[in-house]
Wavefront OBJ file of the C-alpha trace (Angstrom):
o trace
v -56.452 -16.597 4.232
v -54.406 -19.465 5.651
v -51.345 -21.454 4.579
v -52.459 -24.944 3.578
v -49.338 -26.405 2.005
v -45.614 -25.789 1.643
v -43.615 -27.587 -1.017
v -40.172 -27.426 -2.580
v -38.418 -28.337 -5.810
v -34.695 -28.908 -6.257
v -32.992 -27.542 -9.382
v -29.381 -27.466 -10.587
v -28.034 -24.147 -11.871
v -24.895 -24.664 -14.022
v -22.692 -21.617 -14.543
v -22.266 -19.992 -17.953
v -18.543 -19.480 -17.289
v -18.136 -23.130 -16.263
v -17.016 -22.380 -12.702
v -16.990 -19.675 -10.060
v -13.849 -19.308 -7.947
v -13.146 -17.210 -4.893
v -10.869 -17.066 -1.833
v -9.174 -20.094 -0.329
v -9.405 -22.172 -3.510
v -13.185 -22.469 -3.206
v -15.092 -23.078 -6.416
v -18.496 -24.198 -7.659
v -19.587 -25.390 -11.106
v -23.268 -26.189 -10.450
v -25.394 -24.534 -7.786
v -28.008 -26.567 -5.915
v -31.058 -24.333 -5.543
v -34.384 -24.878 -3.790
v -37.600 -23.334 -5.125
v -40.212 -23.062 -2.366
v -43.955 -22.775 -2.880
v -46.455 -21.638 -0.237
v -50.080 -22.449 -1.097
v -53.124 -21.016 0.654
v -56.509 -22.628 1.264
v -57.965 -20.420 -1.473
v -55.419 -21.681 -4.012
v -53.138 -18.629 -4.107
v -49.475 -19.669 -4.363
v -46.337 -17.652 -3.715
v -42.770 -18.643 -4.536
v -39.344 -18.122 -3.030
v -35.835 -19.443 -3.636
v -32.806 -20.263 -1.503
v -29.422 -21.122 -3.022
v -26.413 -21.269 -0.670
v -22.981 -20.625 -2.175
v -21.914 -24.175 -1.346
v -21.576 -25.544 2.210
v -18.202 -23.856 2.802
v -19.122 -20.185 2.459
v -21.741 -19.293 5.101
v -23.367 -21.571 7.715
v -25.859 -22.850 5.129
v -26.129 -25.772 2.723
v -28.645 -26.871 0.124
v -29.949 -29.997 1.845
v -30.304 -27.917 5.000
v -32.876 -25.751 3.232
v -35.024 -28.732 2.378
v -34.542 -30.456 5.734
v -35.315 -27.206 7.527
v -38.608 -26.793 5.657
v -39.697 -30.187 7.005
v -38.906 -28.955 10.524
v -40.365 -25.468 10.201
v -43.255 -26.076 7.832
v -45.743 -27.748 10.228
v -45.556 -24.746 12.551
v -46.712 -22.259 9.893
v -49.526 -24.322 8.372
v -52.741 -22.499 9.252
v -51.112 -19.063 9.600
v -52.061 -16.099 7.452
v -49.193 -15.571 4.947
v -49.982 -11.850 4.756
v -49.051 -11.340 8.421
v -45.302 -11.212 7.806
v -44.342 -9.956 11.255
v -46.340 -12.644 13.009
v -45.013 -15.274 10.640
v -41.390 -14.319 11.371
v -42.130 -14.328 15.095
v -43.269 -17.943 14.755
v -40.175 -18.749 12.659
v -37.861 -17.540 15.391
v -39.761 -19.175 18.250
v -39.844 -22.473 16.380
v -36.339 -22.632 14.896
v -33.422 -20.847 16.519
v -30.989 -19.505 13.925
v -30.868 -21.162 10.491
v -32.031 -17.920 8.877
v -31.510 -19.289 5.374
v -34.151 -21.968 6.027
v -36.760 -19.289 6.819
v -35.928 -17.202 3.768
v -37.760 -19.134 1.046
v -41.026 -19.253 2.967
v -40.776 -15.563 3.839
v -40.156 -14.538 0.213
v -43.041 -16.738 -0.968
v -45.367 -15.033 1.541
v -44.346 -11.595 0.218
v -45.222 -12.928 -3.241
v -48.646 -13.953 -1.901
v -49.144 -10.564 -0.250
v -48.416 -8.855 -3.546
v -50.783 -11.097 -5.463
v -53.507 -10.658 -2.839
v -53.261 -6.859 -2.953
v -52.574 -6.581 -6.681
v -49.282 -4.786 -6.008
v -45.657 -5.566 -6.922
v -43.522 -6.469 -3.924
v -41.356 -3.361 -4.329
v -44.412 -1.179 -3.660
v -45.071 -3.122 -0.455
v -41.401 -2.817 0.560
v -41.475 0.973 0.325
v -42.051 2.104 -3.242
v -40.169 2.223 -6.534
v -37.117 4.509 -6.511
v -35.836 5.373 -9.960
v -36.354 3.674 -13.288
v -33.880 0.829 -12.785
v -31.262 -0.722 -10.511
v -27.521 -0.541 -11.234
v -25.849 -3.972 -11.177
v -22.395 -5.231 -10.300
v -20.548 -8.143 -11.859
v -18.622 -10.605 -9.711
v -15.329 -11.522 -11.394
v -14.266 -15.095 -10.658
v -10.712 -15.528 -9.358
v -8.165 -16.365 -12.057
v -4.790 -14.946 -13.039
v -4.435 -11.123 -13.044
v -4.411 -10.568 -16.808
v -7.371 -12.911 -17.313
v -9.359 -11.160 -14.576
v -8.624 -7.783 -16.137
v -9.817 -9.083 -19.508
v -13.031 -10.377 -17.915
v -13.578 -6.969 -16.334
v -13.091 -5.306 -19.716
v -15.491 -7.745 -21.402
v -18.247 -7.156 -18.852
v -17.632 -3.432 -19.008
v -18.403 -3.646 -22.715
v -21.748 -5.264 -21.776
v -22.728 -2.222 -19.733
v -21.598 -3.040 -16.197
v -20.024 -0.178 -14.238
v -19.630 -1.937 -10.869
v -17.212 -4.843 -10.412
v -16.584 -7.164 -7.487
v -13.117 -8.640 -7.984
v -12.653 -11.972 -6.206
v -9.349 -11.803 -4.372
v -8.381 -13.251 -0.972
v -5.610 -15.470 -2.327
v -1.863 -14.909 -2.436
v -1.393 -11.225 -1.484
v 1.215 -10.501 -4.170
v -1.019 -11.969 -6.868
v -4.026 -10.120 -5.476
v -2.160 -6.822 -5.633
v -1.477 -7.474 -9.318
v -5.125 -8.457 -9.857
v -6.375 -5.206 -8.367
v -3.929 -3.039 -10.323
v -4.686 -4.853 -13.592
v -8.459 -4.600 -13.175
v -8.429 -0.947 -12.179
v -6.280 -0.097 -15.216
v -8.952 -1.219 -17.710
v -11.839 0.675 -16.083
v -13.184 4.167 -16.603
v -12.641 6.698 -13.839
v -16.366 6.649 -13.067
v -16.499 2.844 -12.664
v -16.404 1.283 -9.203
v -14.068 -1.587 -8.332
v -14.455 -3.645 -5.154
v -11.640 -5.999 -4.075
v -13.627 -8.694 -2.290
v -11.455 -11.070 -0.254
v -14.417 -13.061 1.098
v -12.586 -13.440 4.460
v -9.560 -14.929 2.671
v -6.661 -12.848 4.048
v -5.092 -12.902 7.456
v -4.918 -9.515 9.137
v -1.289 -8.799 8.244
v -1.863 -9.839 4.611
v -4.911 -7.608 4.349
v -3.069 -4.585 5.720
v -0.223 -5.220 3.291
v -2.589 -5.392 0.303
v -4.471 -2.302 1.460
v -1.223 -0.320 1.648
v -0.171 -1.535 -1.801
v -3.395 -0.293 -3.423
v -3.979 2.800 -1.295
v -3.447 5.118 -4.272
v -6.050 3.298 -6.406
v -9.782 4.010 -6.552
v -10.804 0.675 -5.036
v -13.042 -0.501 -2.218
v -11.789 -3.169 0.205
v -14.415 -5.775 1.098
v -14.456 -8.264 4.004
v -10.707 -8.889 4.059
v -10.645 -11.234 7.075
v -12.764 -13.873 8.770
v -13.581 -12.098 12.015
v -15.205 -8.738 12.566
v -12.358 -7.685 14.881
v -9.725 -8.395 12.222
v -11.730 -6.487 9.601
v -12.051 -3.555 11.977
v -8.280 -3.520 12.516
v -7.699 -3.450 8.742
v -10.295 -0.721 8.353
v -8.345 1.425 10.790
v -5.177 0.998 8.704
v -6.588 2.048 5.317
v -8.062 5.153 3.733
v -9.861 3.154 1.025
v -13.654 2.854 1.241
v -14.511 -0.262 3.234
v -17.260 -2.861 2.763
v -18.475 -5.477 5.236
v -20.347 -8.596 4.182
v -19.957 -12.014 5.812
v -19.501 -10.736 9.367
v -22.756 -8.733 9.300
v -25.539 -11.257 9.796
v -28.024 -9.401 11.990
v -29.365 -5.969 12.861
v -27.329 -6.114 16.048
v -24.091 -6.561 14.101
v -25.076 -3.678 11.827
v -25.525 -1.466 14.856
v -22.160 -2.548 16.258
v -20.413 -1.871 12.955
v -22.002 1.566 12.705
v -20.925 2.429 16.267
v -17.346 1.339 15.468
v -17.302 3.212 12.122
v -16.320 -0.152 10.654
v -17.719 0.293 7.139
v -18.754 2.681 4.412
v -20.895 0.132 2.559
v -22.569 -3.063 3.737
v -23.754 -6.064 1.731
v -27.210 -7.252 2.736
v -27.820 -10.840 1.651
v -31.475 -11.851 1.875
v -30.920 -15.465 2.957
v -28.198 -14.538 5.453
v -30.649 -12.283 7.290
v -33.687 -14.565 7.047
v -35.825 -13.256 4.189
v -37.249 -10.026 2.849
v -38.942 -9.116 6.142
v -35.718 -8.950 8.148
v -33.667 -7.591 5.257
v -36.164 -4.754 4.861
v -35.723 -3.975 8.560
v -31.932 -3.879 8.142
v -32.236 -1.900 4.886
v -34.460 0.731 6.457
v -32.146 1.071 9.449
v -29.129 1.510 7.147
v -30.955 4.182 5.150
v -31.820 6.041 8.352
v -28.136 5.894 9.369
v -26.845 6.998 5.953
v -25.129 3.691 5.133
v -24.862 2.653 1.476
v -25.843 -0.919 0.625
v -25.349 -3.680 -1.883
v -28.634 -5.601 -2.088
v -28.121 -9.237 -2.991
v -28.110 -12.851 -1.811
v -25.676 -15.753 -1.627
v -26.707 -17.085 -5.064
v -29.774 -18.148 -7.011
v -31.653 -17.995 -10.274
v -34.712 -16.188 -11.588
v -36.739 -16.099 -8.357
v -33.835 -14.920 -6.201
v -33.055 -12.270 -8.820
v -36.686 -11.118 -8.734
v -36.585 -10.809 -4.932
v -33.320 -8.830 -5.113
v -34.789 -6.548 -7.777
v -37.827 -5.700 -5.640
v -35.689 -5.107 -2.540
v -33.193 -2.956 -4.437
v -35.789 -1.001 -6.413
v -37.553 -0.094 -3.150
v -34.311 1.294 -1.686
v -33.594 5.045 -1.998
v -31.065 5.518 -4.784
v -28.587 7.512 -2.705
v -28.152 4.490 -0.401
v -28.254 1.842 -3.152
v -24.626 1.159 -3.960
v -25.473 -1.709 -6.284
v -27.279 -5.054 -6.661
v -26.832 -8.250 -8.632
v -28.634 -10.305 -11.291
v -27.720 -13.908 -10.544
v -29.907 -15.265 -13.330
v -27.438 -13.879 -15.887
v -24.665 -16.085 -14.442
v -26.433 -19.417 -14.955
v -27.579 -21.461 -17.947
v -30.993 -22.532 -16.631
v -34.053 -20.291 -16.445
v -36.490 -21.383 -13.748
v -39.257 -18.783 -14.063
v -41.062 -16.546 -16.538
v -41.176 -12.821 -15.838
v -37.866 -12.511 -13.984
v -35.846 -9.293 -14.365
v -33.362 -9.278 -17.222
v -30.201 -7.220 -17.424
v -30.150 -4.352 -19.922
v -26.850 -2.448 -20.229
v -25.813 -3.127 -16.645
v -29.222 -2.395 -15.100
v -32.382 -4.301 -14.201
v -35.879 -3.335 -13.041
v -38.360 -4.969 -10.687
v -41.525 -6.278 -12.319
v -44.651 -4.135 -12.220
v -46.873 -7.238 -12.004
v -48.419 -8.254 -8.658
v -46.127 -10.074 -6.233
v -42.662 -10.925 -7.486
v -44.007 -10.985 -11.034
v -42.696 -14.463 -11.814
v -44.192 -17.834 -12.701
v -42.064 -20.978 -12.222
v -41.260 -23.232 -15.171
v -42.339 -26.529 -13.663
v -40.950 -28.572 -16.554
v -37.528 -27.239 -15.531
v -38.021 -27.678 -11.778
v -39.016 -31.328 -11.898
v -40.864 -33.155 -9.120
v -41.677 -31.894 -5.628
v -39.000 -33.115 -3.197
v -40.479 -31.732 0.048
v -44.137 -31.324 0.970
v -45.732 -30.212 4.218
v -49.517 -29.956 4.524
l 1 2 3 4 5 6 7 8 9 10 11 12 13 14 15 16 17 18 19 20 21 22 23 24 25 26 27 28 29 30 31 32 33 34 35 36 37 38 39 40 41 42 43 44 45 46 47 48 49 50 51 52 53 54 55 56 57 58 59 60 61 62 63 64 65 66 67 68 69 70 71 72 73 74 75 76 77 78 79 80 81 82 83 84 85 86 87 88 89 90 91 92 93 94 95 96 97 98 99 100 101 102 103 104 105 106 107 108 109 110 111 112 113 114 115 116 117 118 119 120 121 122 123 124 125 126 127 128 129 130 131 132 133 134 135 136 137 138 139 140 141 142 143 144 145 146 147 148 149 150 151 152 153 154 155 156 157 158 159 160 161 162 163 164 165 166 167 168 169 170 171 172 173 174 175 176 177 178 179 180 181 182 183 184 185 186 187 188 189 190 191 192 193 194 195 196 197 198 199 200 201 202 203 204 205 206 207 208 209 210 211 212 213 214 215 216 217 218 219 220 221 222 223 224 225 226 227 228 229 230 231 232 233 234 235 236 237 238 239 240 241 242 243 244 245 246 247 248 249 250 251 252 253 254 255 256 257 258 259 260 261 262 263 264 265 266 267 268 269 270 271 272 273 274 275 276 277 278 279 280 281 282 283 284 285 286 287 288 289 290 291 292 293 294 295 296 297 298 299 300 301 302 303 304 305 306 307 308 309 310 311 312 313 314 315 316 317 318 319 320 321 322 323 324 325 326 327 328 329 330 331 332 333 334 335 336 337 338 339 340 341 342 343 344 345 346 347 348 349 350 351 352 353 354 355 356 357 358 359 360 361 362 363 364 365 366 367
């Protein structure tokens, strides 16, 4: 079996809430997503998706995905898509860095592997742990009372994990955290996610102001060193996200006791192959994980579901269902949220089929 063709569609994903706001005044109303197809000589096709959270979040942008496929694609034509290790070796020899570019092709090849073997991707990633995957809801940054109301509304829909977008004015953020925690049950989990938005002194001040609350502090500052300093000044559980972009950084953070939970984003690490490697290492080290990505629609949500469902439950802090945030459905068969949980498909591969009338024309093709 050999790769004969790689192609991509561009699709806009408008948000149901109208906009999504986080630290530093950043906001997005429509996400620019790329759906990637990998076709074999025998006609088997797998699909992946890459959707950066705008060009100002991580070193990734939507046009970069499509431009990168033109650069990378010719080097993987003729390879066997089932040989994921070999494929990723070629990725890294051909294109240094730019992990998000490699992600869509890698996910699509896992989809092919599942279809070729007749197995769902979660079985190939390690097995299916539990009946479903607990989800979190990201709460867009608005005024404290409005954020608390949004938390309460999503709690009524079955969510029990909440990622509160802070990282703005410290005094306002302190009020946001207190207001949100006040409307939750004792058993619910609240994460104050600054998305690198505080300076070190601001982060320490906020951490001290909420030290008596049941709240996790996530990625308070831009640099790893600043986050580590904040970690050493707080007793609250601590989450790292943006600063952990490789297995090497995970190992460094573990050695420094820099985190209690880590967020593993598929496109930040380079696809399911490398995220599985990081996931398995975290499980062996006893580190809890949020399994997710930067953003996306139905296909990204399917990939997250398979990764999360194949993660032992004691290390699976939470995951996310991005397709419930957007107004456009791009694929049949994608996981759907039920009372704050989702489940990976039991069909072969990712278990999805793109809606080509929604995707529109092919915008990139390599053969």
